[in-house]
FIKOLTI-232358 format. One record per residue (C-alpha): x, y, z. Coordinates in pm, whole numbers. Each point is the difference from the previous one (the first is absolute). Layout:
// FIKOLTI-232358
{{X; Y; Z}} ...
// end
This chain:
// FIKOLTI-232358
{{10849; 8670; 11156}} {{158; 32; -344}} {{78; 350; -110}} {{-219; -92; -294}} {{-377; 33; 25}} {{-138; -243; -252}} {{-288; 195; -165}} {{-312; -126; -189}} {{-214; 243; -216}} {{-339; -92; -85}} {{-233; 211; -212}} {{-196; -74; -320}} {{120; 330; -158}} {{352; -7; -122}} {{4; 390; 45}} {{-88; -28; 365}} {{270; -257; 38}} {{241; 213; -148}} {{-93; 292; 216}} {{66; -195; 313}} {{321; -134; -178}} {{110; 366; -34}} {{-78; 88; 355}} {{198; -305; 108}} {{321; 119; -182}} {{54; 248; 286}} {{50; -281; 246}} {{280; -231; -98}} {{-69; -259; 268}} {{-334; -51; -147}} {{62; -267; -262}} {{-259; -96; -261}} {{18; -361; -46}} {{-342; -50; -152}} {{-299; 154; -198}} {{-345; -147; -46}} {{-264; 148; -216}} {{-305; -181; 171}} {{-107; -187; 314}} {{67; -353; -123}} {{342; 87; -69}} {{55; 160; 326}} {{-136; -273; 197}} {{236; -247; -179}} {{293; 231; 78}} {{-77; 53; 343}} {{-38; -361; 75}} {{362; -50; -56}} {{62; 205; 299}} {{274; 189; -191}} {{-117; 364; 90}} {{58; 220; 302}} {{-282; 259; -102}} {{-254; 24; -279}} {{-178; 318; -135}} {{-334; -141; -82}} {{-244; 158; -202}} {{-361; -49; 127}} {{-183; 9; -336}} {{90; -255; -241}} {{-251; -215; -267}} {{72; -345; 120}} {{103; 2; 371}} {{-9; 320; 186}} {{269; 75; 267}} {{-173; -113; 290}} {{-131; -316; -166}} {{386; -64; -57}} {{96; 27; 349}} {{-315; -206; 147}} {{109; -281; -257}} {{359; 28; 127}} {{-88; -24; 363}} {{-233; -293; -62}} {{298; -203; -128}} {{197; 79; 326}} {{252; 194; -183}} {{142; 284; 203}} {{-83; 336; -96}} {{258; 255; -115}} {{-23; 375; 81}} {{-292; 126; -201}} {{-42; 347; -133}} {{-363; 41; -164}} {{-11; 224; -288}} {{-332; 143; -143}} {{-201; 299; -104}} {{-269; -51; 263}} {{48; 145; 347}} {{-305; -152; 205}} {{224; -314; 81}} {{277; 204; 158}} {{-183; 68; 332}} {{-19; -396; 48}} {{372; -34; -116}} {{140; 265; 238}} {{-216; -98; 303}} {{129; -365; -17}} {{370; 122; -58}} {{33; -147; -356}} {{353; 75; -126}} {{-124; 278; -214}} {{-265; 123; -257}} {{78; 204; -309}} {{-256; 208; -193}} {{36; 73; -365}} {{143; 212; -123}} {{266; -57; 244}} {{188; 296; 163}} {{388; -37; -11}} {{4; 110; 363}} {{-264; -219; 129}} {{182; -293; -186}} {{339; 86; 152}} {{-177; -29; 351}} {{-156; -336; -119}} {{340; -123; -83}} {{153; 101; 339}} {{-291; -185; 159}} {{84; -315; -187}} {{373; 23; 86}} {{-75; 38; 368}} {{-241; -289; 10}} {{267; -223; -162}} {{264; 122; 232}} {{-209; -183; 265}} {{-36; -336; -135}} {{-95; -148; 321}} {{-351; 211; -19}} {{-78; -165; -340}} {{-251; -245; 157}} {{-207; 282; 156}} {{6; 183; -311}} {{-127; -285; -188}} {{-272; -23; 257}} {{-108; 362; -48}} {{-17; -40; -390}} {{-204; -312; 51}} {{-216; 195; 232}} {{-45; 294; -271}} {{-111; -289; -242}} {{-253; -132; 228}} {{-129; 368; 63}} {{12; 103; -369}} {{-328; 169; -69}} {{-106; -171; -310}} {{-42; -384; -93}} {{244; -86; -291}} {{-259; -19; -261}} {{-126; 365; 74}} {{115; 276; -199}} {{104; 304; 228}} {{-210; 311; 25}} {{81; 244; -263}} {{130; 354; 88}} {{-297; 250; 80}} {{154; 232; -286}} {{123; -126; -319}} {{258; 143; -222}} {{-196; 224; -261}} {{302; 140; -201}} {{373; -93; -76}} {{301; 250; -39}} {{212; -44; -301}} {{349; 147; 29}} {{174; 81; -310}} {{349; 190; -36}} {{-184; 305; -138}} {{-332; -18; 197}} {{-229; -171; 250}} {{-358; -50; -29}} {{-314; -184; 105}} {{-181; -290; -161}} {{-347; -64; 156}} {{-59; -368; 70}} {{-328; 15; -201}} {{216; 75; -311}} {{219; -290; 48}} {{-116; -317; -214}} {{233; -238; 155}} {{346; -24; 194}} {{303; -192; -116}} {{290; -108; 226}} {{336; 57; -208}} {{342; -67; 145}} {{49; 363; 112}} {{-347; 84; 138}} {{-348; -14; -156}} {{-163; 153; -316}} {{-336; 199; 6}} {{-193; -93; -311}} {{-230; 282; -91}} {{-192; 78; -314}} {{280; 159; -170}} {{335; -94; 177}} {{195; -235; 241}} {{123; 222; 316}} {{287; -145; 198}} {{-28; -8; 392}} {{253; -129; 230}} {{-196; -207; 218}} {{-89; -384; 75}} {{-304; -150; -132}} {{-87; -179; 305}} {{13; 317; 227}} {{-232; 177; -267}} {{-223; -290; -12}} {{-67; 63; 375}} {{-80; 370; -42}} {{-234; -17; -303}} {{-367; -36; 29}} {{-92; -367; -42}} {{-338; 112; -140}} {{167; 119; -315}} {{333; -140; -13}} {{72; -396; -42}} {{316; -148; 9}} {{20; -285; -255}} {{373; -94; -6}} {{307; 52; 212}} {{83; 273; -286}} {{-336; 146; -66}} {{-282; 185; 174}} {{-296; 132; -221}} {{-250; 266; 65}} {{-340; -194; -54}} {{-174; 300; -110}} {{209; 0; -336}} {{-47; -366; -96}} {{-157; -29; -359}} {{-29; -378; -18}} {{174; -304; 144}} {{-4; -385; -84}} {{147; -312; 139}} {{336; -59; -130}} {{262; -263; -36}} {{106; -217; 322}} {{-281; 139; 211}} {{91; 381; -39}} {{-229; 280; -97}} {{72; 264; -271}} {{-133; 342; 59}} {{-18; 276; -256}} {{18; 349; 141}} {{-161; 302; -136}} {{348; 132; -133}} {{4; -306; -225}} {{261; -175; 202}} {{-28; -380; 115}} {{98; -105; 317}} {{38; -376; 107}} {{-88; -153; 351}} {{184; -270; 175}} {{-171; -302; 119}} {{124; 60; 374}} {{-245; 319; -14}} {{-297; -199; -120}} {{-195; -15; 307}} {{22; 380; 45}} {{-99; 42; -359}} {{-301; -248; 2}} {{-105; 183; 341}} {{-22; 320; -204}} {{-199; -130; -296}} {{-248; -137; 253}} {{-119; 356; 57}} {{-162; -7; -364}} {{-121; -366; -10}} 
// end
């Protein structure tokens, strides 16, 4: 086996990929040779067979992580080692029971990540066992508790506040006070009636923790609080323009139209 482990990072959140990249920096043998921001890109990359291990996000807007592997398996392409990464924990039991390579929960604990890397290195050091490993991952896909088109059950408790950490102080912002969340290069901004508060987090992680009865993701960079929508209208190229109670306008992307239209059906 080569001393370099060819690693692919797949997550629709740049910040989430960045956090995994930072953690991998402590393991020189793990060479990041590719990054993908959605399932379609990941499927194309994995079909090249150019990777030894993939850190694969479960929740993505086009193809989720499970669908990527199911389609890859359908092509007959050998599966690389797979580490699932998600904020949901209900799939972990099935993953570990079937001896999947590993399963990391967001936010990722550094010690737990180091344990995962050691497991990957041990698996790859025994290349003769790779066919058995692929069979285990295939079994995991067959036993996956949800069909590909069904969204996972959200957590029983939703995040009801955010912690804003500033050099001089820290304070809470209630989720009900947030008009919308905006992804930035270094984290997110919580837009309220009077200010925009920076929080270091990935928008995708927060999307899984916020109550879907009140928060709607309309863009890879925006989640809006539906309680603070003043008006909306169809916009250019099939998008929607939302005006929030603080006077700001937020534009959706077409890839989220199905979710938006499902939300709007509540009021039809």
